[in-house]
N, C-alpha and C positions, 0 to 999 in steps of 0.2 A: 203279521210279523215278517220283517224282511229277511232275506237270505242269510246275511251274517248273524243275525239275532237267532235264527233257527239253528244254525250250526253251532253257535255258542251254547244255546239252551240244551240241545241234544248232547253236546259233549259234556256239559255239567252233570247231566243225569247219568250218563254212561260212566263218568269218572267216579261218581258216588257209588254206583252199582258194581262196577267191574274193576275200578283202578285204571291207572294209565296203561299198564302193560296189557290189560284185557280189553282195552278200548281201541278197536281197529278203525282206520279210516272208512272201511266198508260199512261197519256198524254205525258210525256217525252219519254217513250218507243215507243209509236205510232209515235211521230214526228221524232224521231231519227232512227227508223227502227231497233233497236237492241233488243235482247232478255233480259228478266229480269235478267237472270244469268250474263250476261255481265255487266249490270249496277252495280250489287252488287259485281262483281269481281273487278271493278275499283273504286267504291265509297262505303262507308259504309252505305249510305242511302241518302234520299232526302236532309237533311241538308248539308251533305258533298258535294254533287253535286251542290247544290244551292250556297254554298260558293265559289266553284270553278268558277261557272258561274258569280257570282257577282264580284269576283276579276277580271275576264277577262274583264267584261264590265267596270269596274272602271279604269283598266289599259288603255283600249282603249280610254276612255273619257279623261283621263289625258294626254295621248299622243297626241290626237287631239288638245287639248287646248294648249299644249306646242308648237305645230307647229306655231300657231299664235303668241304666246307670245315671241317666239325667232326669229321671222322674223326681218328684218331691218325695220326702220321706227320710227316715234315718238310713244310715249306711247299711245296716242289717236288712231293712226293708227292701232296699234297692237291690242288694245282692241276693236276697231271697226271691225277689221277682225275676231276676236274671236266671237263677238256678232252677226255678220251677216253671219257667215259661214252657209253652208247648213245643215239643221236639218229636222227631221221628226216631226215637231212641234205638230201636232195633236195626235201623239202617246205619246207625253210627253217626259220628260227626262228619260232615262232608269235607272238612279240612283236616281233621285228625286222621281220618282214614287214609289220606294221601301220604302220611308219614310212613306207612307200612309198605309203600310201593318203592322198590329199589331204584326204578328209573327217575322217580320224582326226587328222591333223596340224592341221587348222583348228579342231578342237574341243578347247578346254582340258580339258573333262571326260573325253573319250575318250582324250586324249593323257596325262593325269595318271598312270594306272597303268603306262603304257609308260615314261614318264620315271622313275617311282619304281623300277621294276624294274631298269633300266639303272643308275640311281644307286646302288641297294642292291648290285647286282652289283659295280660298281666299288669301292664301299666295303668289301665283304667281301673281295674280292681284295687290296685295299691292306692290310687288317687282317692277312690271312694272310701277305703279303709282309713286313709290319712285324714280325710275330712271328718269321719266318724270319731277318730281319736281327738282331733282338735275341738270337736264339739262335745267331748266328754261321753260319747255314746259307747266307745270302745276303750278297753283298758290300754294304757300307754305301754304296757309290756308286749302287747301284740305287734309284731314287726309287719308293717303293711306289705313290703315286697315279698318276704317269705311266705306270708299268709296268702297273698295273691297267687303265687306260684303253686301253693298247695291246693287252692280252690280249682285251678285249672287242671292240675294233675288228678284230682279226685273226679272231676267231671269227665275227663278223657278216659280215666280208668273205669268209670261207671259205664260208659259206652261199651268198652271192651267186655266187661263182665256181663253185661245185659245180652250182647250179641252171643257170647259163649253159652249162656244159659237159655237163649231164645225166650227171654222174659225181661220185662222192664223192672222187675222187682229189685235186682242188684243195683241198677241205676238209682232207683228211688231210695234205696237204703243208703247209698253212698251220699246222695244229696242230703237226706235227713241227718246223716252222721256229721257232715261238715257244718250243717246249720246248727246242730247242737253244740258243737265245738265253738263256733263263732258266737253263739248266744252266751256261752260261758265267759267268753272274752268281752262281752258287752257289759255295760254298767246299768 
């Protein structure tokens, strides 16, 4: 792994563990094993490196979601696959956790990939739900956009509840609950 990649990967891990505020350049250098000169040779500073790390995490998250959304099957099967895929629930969502960091929220540049990721996720869920409606799998009364927003909110809330309880059970219950509601809207 080359130096910029080690820096980005280390920053991704630290952002997930500690958030932006808790991720110091010193911690990034220690985790990556590169020298300070190398960091500033490749990135103008912590905000630039954090942006590269957040973009990478956001891209990876969107790619993983797209794998389930583009699979064959009914809308409900694809959404179920997305919601039940393997996750490190107790660590929380690597993108969702960034919204709790005041420095991320205050920076339009750092917040942009977070906003784009959640926007794209809601959009793709709405598209899958719309396909399901058009194929008669989902009741026409179910609004795809608001249902997609609800799914994302339930997922993010499930992460928060799981972390608070130090148990995956609240997350699993939230996923089970939204799937029951979706199944009731299916035909």
